[in-house]
ZAFIZA-689695 format. One record per residue: x, z, y of N, C-alpha, C in turn. Coordinates in Angstrom, 2 decimals, always signed. Layout:
ZAFIZA-689695
[gulum [X, Z, Y], [X, Z, Y], [X, Z, Y]] ...
This chain:
ZAFIZA-689695
[gulum [+51.59, +51.38, +47.86], [+50.30, +51.36, +48.49], [+49.47, +50.26, +47.83]] [gulum [+48.19, +50.56, +47.50], [+47.30, +49.59, +46.86], [+46.82, +48.57, +47.88]] [gulum [+46.73, +47.33, +47.42], [+46.24, +46.27, +48.29], [+44.72, +46.29, +48.29]] [gulum [+44.10, +46.27, +49.47], [+42.65, +46.31, +49.60], [+42.07, +44.94, +49.27]] [gulum [+41.01, +44.93, +48.44], [+40.35, +43.68, +48.09], [+39.51, +43.21, +49.27]] [gulum [+39.68, +41.96, +49.64], [+38.96, +41.39, +50.76], [+37.55, +41.00, +50.32]] [gulum [+36.54, +41.35, +51.10], [+35.16, +41.05, +50.75], [+34.87, +39.56, +50.97]] [gulum [+33.82, +39.10, +50.32], [+33.40, +37.70, +50.48], [+33.06, +37.42, +51.94]] [gulum [+32.41, +38.37, +52.59], [+32.06, +38.19, +54.01], [+33.31, +38.02, +54.86]] [gulum [+34.31, +38.88, +54.63], [+35.56, +38.77, +55.39], [+36.25, +37.44, +55.13]] [gulum [+36.25, +37.00, +53.87], [+36.87, +35.71, +53.54], [+36.13, +34.57, +54.24]] [gulum [+34.79, +34.62, +54.22], [+34.01, +33.57, +54.88], [+34.26, +33.54, +56.38]] [gulum [+34.29, +34.71, +57.00], [+34.55, +34.77, +58.45], [+35.94, +34.25, +58.79]] [gulum [+36.92, +34.61, +57.97], [+38.29, +34.14, +58.19], [+38.35, +32.61, +58.06]] [gulum [+37.73, +32.06, +57.04], [+37.75, +30.60, +56.85], [+36.99, +29.89, +57.96]] [gulum [+35.85, +30.46, +58.38], [+35.09, +29.86, +59.47], [+35.91, +29.86, +60.76]] [gulum [+36.58, +30.96, +61.03], [+37.42, +31.06, +62.23], [+38.52, +29.99, +62.21]] [gulum [+39.20, +29.86, +61.06], [+40.25, +28.84, +60.97], [+39.69, +27.43, +61.10]] [gulum [+38.53, +27.20, +60.48], [+37.90, +25.88, +60.56], [+37.56, +25.54, +62.01]] [gulum [+36.93, +26.48, +62.71], [+36.54, +26.23, +64.10], [+37.76, +26.01, +65.00]] [gulum [+38.82, +26.76, +64.77], [+40.05, +26.57, +65.55], [+40.62, +25.17, +65.34]] [gulum [+40.65, +24.72, +64.09], [+41.16, +23.37, +63.81], [+40.26, +22.30, +64.42]] [gulum [+38.95, +22.52, +64.35], [+38.01, +21.54, +64.89], [+38.09, +21.44, +66.41]] [gulum [+38.36, +22.55, +67.08], [+38.51, +22.53, +68.53], [+39.74, +21.71, +68.91]] [gulum [+40.81, +21.88, +68.13], [+42.05, +21.15, +68.39], [+41.92, +19.67, +68.05]] [gulum [+41.28, +19.38, +66.91], [+41.19, +18.00, +66.45], [+39.96, +17.87, +65.55]] [gulum [+38.86, +17.49, +66.16], [+37.60, +17.41, +65.43], [+37.65, +16.32, +64.36]] [gulum [+37.50, +16.72, +63.11], [+37.50, +15.75, +62.01], [+36.29, +15.88, +61.11]] [gulum [+35.82, +17.10, +60.90], [+34.73, +17.31, +59.94], [+33.41, +17.72, +60.57]] [gulum [+33.44, +18.30, +61.75], [+32.22, +18.86, +62.34], [+31.13, +17.82, +62.55]] [gulum [+31.48, +16.57, +62.76], [+30.47, +15.52, +62.94], [+29.67, +15.28, +61.66]] [gulum [+30.20, +15.70, +60.52], [+29.52, +15.52, +59.24], [+28.55, +16.67, +58.92]] [gulum [+28.53, +17.68, +59.77], [+27.69, +18.85, +59.52], [+26.47, +18.76, +60.43]] [gulum [+25.28, +18.62, +59.84], [+24.06, +18.51, +60.66], [+23.78, +19.78, +61.45]] [gulum [+23.14, +19.62, +62.58], [+22.75, +20.75, +63.43], [+21.83, +21.67, +62.62]] [gulum [+22.06, +22.95, +62.71], [+21.22, +23.94, +62.04], [+21.54, +24.17, +60.58]] [gulum [+22.61, +23.58, +60.10], [+22.97, +23.69, +58.68], [+23.49, +25.08, +58.34]] [gulum [+23.26, +25.47, +57.10], [+23.93, +26.65, +56.54], [+25.30, +26.16, +56.08]] [gulum [+26.34, +26.86, +56.48], [+27.70, +26.44, +56.12], [+28.31, +27.45, +55.15]] [gulum [+28.83, +26.92, +54.05], [+29.48, +27.73, +53.03], [+30.92, +27.24, +52.90]] [gulum [+31.77, +28.11, +52.39], [+33.17, +27.75, +52.21], [+33.54, +27.82, +50.75]] [gulum [+34.43, +26.95, +50.35], [+34.96, +26.96, +49.00], [+36.42, +26.57, +49.06]] [gulum [+37.16, +26.94, +48.03], [+38.59, +26.62, +48.02], [+39.08, +26.47, +46.59]] [gulum [+39.98, +25.52, +46.43], [+40.58, +25.26, +45.12], [+41.31, +26.47, +44.58]] [gulum [+41.78, +27.33, +45.45], [+42.58, +28.48, +45.02], [+41.84, +29.82, +45.14]] [gulum [+40.51, +29.76, +45.33], [+39.71, +30.98, +45.41], [+38.36, +30.76, +44.74]] [gulum [+38.39, +30.79, +43.43], [+37.18, +30.55, +42.64], [+36.12, +31.61, +42.92]] [gulum [+36.52, +32.85, +43.14], [+35.54, +33.92, +43.40], [+34.74, +33.62, +44.67]] [gulum [+35.42, +33.22, +45.72], [+34.74, +32.88, +46.97], [+33.83, +31.68, +46.77]] [gulum [+34.34, +30.65, +46.12], [+33.55, +29.44, +45.90], [+32.29, +29.75, +45.10]] [gulum [+32.44, +30.49, +44.01], [+31.29, +30.82, +43.17], [+30.28, +31.72, +43.90]] [gulum [+30.77, +32.68, +44.67], [+29.87, +33.55, +45.43], [+29.07, +32.74, +46.44]] [gulum [+29.71, +31.78, +47.08], [+29.01, +30.96, +48.06], [+28.06, +29.96, +47.40]] [gulum [+28.41, +29.45, +46.23], [+27.49, +28.57, +45.50], [+26.25, +29.36, +45.07]] [gulum [+26.45, +30.59, +44.65], [+25.31, +31.44, +44.28], [+24.42, +31.68, +45.49]] [gulum [+25.04, +31.97, +46.65], [+24.27, +32.18, +47.87], [+23.50, +30.90, +48.25]] [gulum [+24.14, +29.75, +48.11], [+23.48, +28.48, +48.43], [+22.29, +28.23, +47.51]] [gulum [+22.45, +28.53, +46.22], [+21.33, +28.30, +45.30], [+20.18, +29.25, +45.60]] [gulum [+20.49, +30.48, +46.02], [+19.42, +31.41, +46.40], [+18.68, +30.90, +47.64]] [gulum [+19.40, +30.35, +48.58], [+18.76, +29.79, +49.78], [+17.94, +28.57, +49.40]] [gulum [+18.47, +27.72, +48.52], [+17.72, +26.54, +48.07], [+16.41, +26.97, +47.40]] [gulum [+16.47, +27.98, +46.58], [+15.28, +28.50, +45.92], [+14.30, +29.03, +46.97]] [gulum [+14.81, +29.76, +47.95], [+13.96, +30.28, +49.02], [+13.30, +29.16, +49.81]] [gulum [+14.02, +28.07, +50.06], [+13.43, +26.93, +50.76], [+12.34, +26.30, +49.90]] [gulum [+12.58, +26.20, +48.60], [+11.60, +25.60, +47.69], [+10.34, +26.46, +47.59]] [gulum [+10.51, +27.77, +47.66], [+9.36, +28.68, +47.59], [+8.69, +28.86, +48.95]] [gulum [+9.36, +28.43, +50.01], [+8.76, +28.45, +51.33], [+9.03, +29.68, +52.17]] [gulum [+9.88, +30.59, +51.71], [+10.16, +31.77, +52.53], [+11.47, +31.67, +53.30]] [gulum [+12.18, +30.56, +53.12], [+13.37, +30.26, +53.92], [+13.13, +28.91, +54.59]] [gulum [+13.39, +28.85, +55.88], [+13.18, +27.62, +56.63], [+14.11, +26.52, +56.12]] [gulum [+13.58, +25.31, +56.00], [+14.36, +24.16, +55.55], [+15.54, +23.92, +56.48]] [gulum [+16.70, +23.73, +55.89], [+17.92, +23.41, +56.64], [+18.94, +22.84, +55.65]] [gulum [+19.81, +21.98, +56.11], [+20.85, +21.45, +55.22], [+21.79, +22.57, +54.75]] [gulum [+22.29, +22.42, +53.54], [+23.27, +23.35, +52.97], [+24.57, +22.57, +52.81]] [gulum [+25.59, +22.96, +53.54], [+26.85, +22.22, +53.55], [+28.00, +23.14, +53.15]] [gulum [+28.90, +22.62, +52.31], [+30.09, +23.39, +51.94], [+31.32, +22.69, +52.50]] [gulum [+32.18, +23.48, +53.12], [+33.48, +22.99, +53.54], [+34.43, +23.42, +52.42]] [gulum [+34.85, +22.45, +51.63], [+35.66, +22.76, +50.45], [+37.11, +22.35, +50.68]] [gulum [+37.99, +23.32, +50.56], [+39.42, +23.05, +50.68], [+39.93, +22.66, +49.29]] [gulum [+40.12, +21.35, +49.09], [+40.49, +20.85, +47.77], [+42.00, +20.83, +47.56]] [gulum [+42.76, +20.91, +48.64], [+44.21, +21.06, +48.63], [+44.56, +21.89, +49.86]] [gulum [+45.73, +22.50, +49.89], [+46.08, +23.29, +51.08], [+45.90, +22.48, +52.37]] [gulum [+45.09, +23.04, +53.28], [+44.80, +22.44, +54.59], [+44.13, +21.07, +54.53]] [gulum [+43.52, +20.73, +53.39], [+42.77, +19.47, +53.24], [+41.36, +19.84, +52.81]] [gulum [+40.39, +19.50, +53.67], [+39.01, +19.90, +53.44], [+38.08, +18.70, +53.39]] [gulum [+36.96, +18.90, +52.74], [+35.92, +17.89, +52.64], [+34.58, +18.58, +52.80]] [gulum [+33.64, +17.94, +53.48], [+32.29, +18.47, +53.63], [+31.44, +17.94, +52.48]] [gulum [+30.77, +18.86, +51.77], [+29.94, +18.49, +50.63], [+28.51, +18.93, +50.94]] [gulum [+27.56, +18.01, +50.76], [+26.15, +18.32, +50.98], [+25.59, +18.96, +49.72]] [gulum [+25.27, +20.26, +49.80], [+24.72, +20.98, +48.66], [+23.20, +20.88, +48.59]] [gulum [+22.59, +20.28, +49.60], [+21.13, +20.18, +49.64], [+20.66, +18.76, +49.39]] [gulum [+21.42, +18.04, +48.61], [+21.07, +16.68, +48.24], [+19.65, +16.65, +47.66]] [gulum [+18.94, +15.57, +47.89], [+17.56, +15.43, +47.41], [+17.44, +15.64, +45.91]] [gulum [+18.43, +15.23, +45.14], [+18.37, +15.41, +43.68], [+18.32, +16.89, +43.32]] [gulum [+19.07, +17.73, +44.05], [+19.04, +19.17, +43.79], [+17.68, +19.75, +44.16]] [gulum [+17.13, +19.30, +45.29], [+15.82, +19.78, +45.72], [+14.75, +19.42, +44.70]] [gulum [+14.77, +18.18, +44.23], [+13.77, +17.75, +43.24], [+13.91, +18.53, +41.94]] [gulum [+15.14, +18.76, +41.52], [+15.39, +19.54, +40.31], [+14.83, +20.96, +40.45]] [gulum [+15.05, +21.58, +41.59], [+14.53, +22.93, +41.85], [+13.01, +22.92, +41.84]] [gulum [+12.42, +21.93, +42.48], [+10.96, +21.85, +42.54], [+10.37, +21.61, +41.15]] [gulum [+11.01, +20.78, +40.33], [+10.53, +20.55, +38.96], [+10.61, +21.84, +38.14]] [gulum [+11.68, +22.59, +38.30], [+11.83, +23.85, +37.58], [+10.72, +24.82, +37.99]] [gulum [+10.45, +24.93, +39.27], [+9.40, +25.82, +39.75], [+8.03, +25.38, +39.26]] [gulum [+7.78, +24.08, +39.29], [+6.50, +23.54, +38.81], [+6.32, +23.83, +37.32]] [gulum [+7.40, +23.66, +36.56], [+7.36, +23.95, +35.13], [+7.04, +25.42, +34.88]] [gulum [+7.69, +26.31, +35.62], [+7.42, +27.74, +35.50], [+5.96, +28.03, +35.84]] [gulum [+5.47, +27.44, +36.92], [+4.11, +27.68, +37.37], [+3.10, +27.24, +36.30]] [gulum [+3.31, +26.06, +35.74], [+2.39, +25.55, +34.71], [+2.43, +26.42, +33.47]] [gulum [+3.62, +26.84, +33.04], [+3.75, +27.69, +31.85], [+3.05, +29.03, +32.08]] [gulum [+3.27, +29.62, +33.24], [+2.67, +30.91, +33.57], [+1.15, +30.79, +33.61]] [gulum [+0.65, +29.71, +34.18], [-0.80, +29.50, +34.27], [-1.40, +29.35, +32.87]] [gulum [-0.72, +28.61, +31.98], [-1.21, +28.45, +30.60], [-1.25, +29.80, +29.88]] [gulum [-0.20, +30.61, +30.06], [-0.17, +31.92, +29.42], [-1.28, +32.83, +29.92]] [gulum [-1.52, +32.82, +31.22], [-2.59, +33.65, +31.78], [-3.95, +33.16, +31.31]] [gulum [-4.14, +31.85, +31.26], [-5.41, +31.29, +30.77], [-5.65, +31.69, +29.33]] [gulum [-4.59, +31.66, +28.53], [-4.69, +32.05, +27.13], [-5.11, +33.52, +27.01]] [gulum [-4.52, +34.38, +27.81], [-4.89, +35.79, +27.78], [-6.36, +35.99, +28.18]] [gulum [-6.80, +35.26, +29.18], [-8.19, +35.35, +29.59], [-9.13, +34.84, +28.49]] [gulum [-8.74, +33.75, +27.83], [-9.53, +33.22, +26.73], [-9.65, +34.24, +25.60]] [gulum [-8.57, +34.97, +25.32], [-8.59, +36.00, +24.28], [-9.59, +37.10, +24.64]] [gulum [-9.69, +37.44, +25.91], [-10.66, +38.47, +26.33], [-12.09, +37.98, +26.18]] [gulum [-12.31, +36.72, +26.45], [-13.65, +36.15, +26.36], [-14.10, +36.11, +24.89]] [gulum [-13.19, +35.78, +23.98], [-13.50, +35.67, +22.55], [-13.70, +37.06, +21.95]] [gulum [-12.97, +38.04, +22.44], [-13.02, +39.39, +21.85], [-14.31, +40.09, +22.06]] 
């Protein structure tokens, strides 16, 4: 019988369930997670899950920078060893500034290109 591949959503729900169960028994990490945060999971032994969640986090960061996603902290619960986790802030100010600089650079380049096209029409 073929083994069914578990979806990223199923993996995230499973990890969240285990995390919440551990936190109810012995709260260690939840105090490090700000209220209203987006929570992502990562694991040393599941690169696919970690990368999928990092991609999702960067899409949300981009959405916050563009203004169509409400500002909220982005936090990853990363299992760096079996049953050993650390909370990582993915929404650090340096990442936000980098995203904003990239968007500003794109905006300025696009504006220059459009201005150039308009100038060509005026000259023609």
